[in-house]
N, C-alpha and C positions, 0 to 999 in steps of 0.2 A: 542689314543684318543686326547691327548693334541695337537699332530701335526695336526690332522684333524681339531680341533677347530681353531687352529691358522691359518691354510691355508684357512679355510672357511671365517674367519673374514677378512683376508687379501684380498681374492678374492671379497667379498662383498664390502669392502671399495674401491677397485679399480674400481668396476663397478659404484658405486655411485659417486665417484670422477670424472669419465669420463663424466657422464651425467650432473653433477652439476657444473663442472668447468666453462662452458660458462656463467653461471648465476652470477659468482662472479664479473665479470667486464661488466656490462651492457652498459657501455659507450664505450666499444671497438667496435665501429660501423663497421670498416673494417672486423673484425672477424665475427660479427653477420650477416653482409650482405652476406658473403660467406658461411654461415652455413644453411643447409637444414636438415629436419628430415622426417622420414616416419614410419608408423605403418604397421606391416605385420603379417600374419598368415600362417603357413606352416604345411605340413604333413611330418613326418620323418619316414624313414625306416631303421631299425638297421639290417644290414646284419650279418648272423651268421649261425652256424650249428645246429640251434634249432630243426629241424625236426628229428634229429637222436635220441633224448632223449625222451623216453616215458616209461610208465609202463603198464603192462597188467592186466586186471581183468578177471574174468570168462566170462564176456559178451562182453567186448570191450577193445580196446587199447587206453589209454588216454595219450595225450602228456603232459610231465612234463613242457617242455619249451613252450614259446609263439610261436605257429606255424605261427603267423602273427605279427611279432614285429613292429607294426606301432603305432605311437602316434602323437597327434596334439600339436602344440606349438603356442604361441603368442609372439610377439617381437616388438622391436623398434630399429631404427637405426638413426645415425646422421652422416652427411657427410660434410666435409669442403673442399671447392674448393681452391686448391693451384695453379692450372693453368686452362686454358679453357677446356682442355681435361683430366684433372687429378684431382682425389679426394682422400682424406683420410677418410675412413669410419669406424665407430665403430658400431657393431651390438650386440644385446642382444636377445636371444631366451630362453623362459622359457617352460619347459616340465616336465612331470612326468611319471613314469613307475614302474611296479612291477618287483622285481628281486628275484632270489634265488641263492644260492651258490652251484655250482656243485662240490661235494667232489671227484668225480671220476677224473676230469681233473683240479680241483683247479682253477676254474674261475667263475666269476659272469655272469649270463645270464638272459635275460628277460624271464619271465615265465607267465604261465596262472594264473588267479586270484586264482584258487584253491590251487596252490602250492606256493603262495607268502610267502616270508620270510622278505622282506624289501620293503619299499616304498622310491623311489628315486625321489627327486626334482632336476632337472638339470638346471643350468644357463650356457648356451652356449654362450660365449663371444668371438667375433672376432674383429680383427683389420686388415683391408685390404686396399690395394691400388686399386683404381677403375679407369679404363679407361672409360671415358665418351665420347660417339660418337653421336653427334646430327644427326638426320635423316631429320628433317624438322624444320621449324621455329615455328610450333605450339606447341612444347614441346616434340614431339616424339624423343626418344633417346635410344641407346643401351648401356648397362653397362657390362663390363667384369672385374672381380676382383679376387684377390687372396691374401692370407695372413695367419698369424698364428691365432689359436683359442684355447681357453682353456675351458674345461667342468668342472665347479664347481658343483659336485654332492653331494647334502646333503642327507645322508642316515638315515632313521628312521626305527624302527621296524614296520613291517606291521600292519596295523590297522584291528581291528575286528577279531583277532585270538582267538582260544579257549585258556583259561588260561593255560592248560597243555602244550601248544606250545610256551608260551611266553619266557621261559628261552632259549630254543633252537633258537628261532627267534632272540633274542638279540645277541647270539654268532654268528649266521650267518650274521647278519647285520654288526657286527664288522669285520668279514672276508671280506665281500663285500666292506666295506669302505677301508680296507687295500689294496684290489686288485685295486680299482680305483686310489689310490694315489701312487701306486708303479710302477716302470718301465715306468714313463712318460705316463701312460695311460690317463692322463688328457689333453694331448696335441694333438690337432687335426688340422693340417693345412687344409685350406678350399680354394676351387676354385669355381667360379660360373659365371653365365651369367644371365642377366635380361633385360627387356625392360619396358619403361614407355610410356603411351599414354594419351593425354588430354581427360578428361571427362567433364570438365567445366572450367570456368575461374579461379576457386579456387583450383582445385585438378587435380592430375595426378594419373592414375591407372596403375598398372603394374604387372609383374610376375617375379619370380626368380627360377632358377634351381641351386642347390648347391650340392657339394660333399665334405664330410669330410673324410680324410683318416688317419688311425693311423700309428704311427711310430714304435709301438711295434709289436711283432710277437709271436703268440702262436704256438709252434712247432707241436702240435697235432691237430690243427684246420686248416681249409682251409685258403687260402690267402685272401679271401674276408671277413673273420671274423673281426669284429670291424669297418668296413666301414659304413658310414652313407650317406644316400641320402635324399635330401629334395626338395619339390616342394611347392611353395606358391604364394600368392597374396599380393600386398602391395598398399598402398595409400599414396601419398605425397602432402602436401599443396604446392601450387605454390607461388613463390615470387611475392609480389606486385610491380608493376612498379611505381617508384617514378617520379614525374614530374621533380624534380631537377636533376634526372639522365638522362633526355632526353635533347638532344642538340637541342635547338630551335634557328634558325637563323632569326634575325629580319633585314630586309633590311634597310639600312641607306640612307635616302633621302639627296641629296646634298642641302646645304643651300646657299642661295644668300647672298653676303656681305651686311651689313646694308647700307641703303641709307642715305647720309648726305646732308641735304639741306643747301645752302649757307646762311650766315647771312643777315638779312635785312639791307640795306644801308639807311642812312638818306636821306630824299627827298631833291633834289636840288632846291633852290629857282628859280622861273621862271624869265627869263630875262626880264628887263624893256624895 
C-alpha cells in the first residue's frame, strides 16, 4: 500500500510538472513560440481473453469478464518543435474501467458491471518523438510517432456494492493494485499515426490511431493479452502569425545629392 501511494504521488507530480513547467518561465519566448498543444478524445480497446470466462445459471450463461472491453478517454498533449520535421510530444489520457481479480489465473481483468470488485482510474502518460510531415501550406500534415508510456492506475474499491461484499472487494482491490504495479505492467510503449486538417483560421482538426503493447507476458493467456488499441479525434489551436516574424522588403529609392547654390557675389560698380 505504501509503495502504491508513493508511486501514485510520484506519477501525479511528474504529470503536473510536465504540463506546468512551460508556465514557469513565460519570458522564454523561443520555447513558447515552438510549443503547441491539442485536446483529444479517444476510444480504447483492451485486448484480452475475456470471452472465455463466464458462469452459468439455470436459464443463461452470463459472462464474468467484460465481453466488450471498450472505454472512452479524454486527454491533452503538448508538443515542442526541435526541428522543422521533428517534435517532442507529451500526451495524457484519462480513462476509467471496472475490474475484477481472476483467482484462477491470478490476474486482473476488465469485467461487467455486475461483477465489479474495483474501480480503476487510469492516467496514461506518454513521451514520444513525432515526425512531422507537412502536406500542404494550409496546415495539413501527417504525424508519425513512437515512445515510452506509463499507465498510472489508481485502484479503488468498487462503488455501490452490497455491504456484505465490501471486505472481499477491498482485498481484491489490493490484489489488483499489486498486479498492476508488478512485473512492469505499468510500462506500455506506444506507436501511432495521425493527420491534421485546417477547419478555420484558428483551429486544426485531426485524428490519431495508436497502439500500446505490453512488455510483460502471461504464460496462460494469448499473445494479444494486454495490448491496447486507440482511435480518436483531436483539435489543435493554430499559431498566430506575427507581423514581426514576416520579412517585409521595402524598396530603397536612390537619393540625389543635395544641390549647393553658389554664394551671391557683391555687385560690381558700373563703369563711368
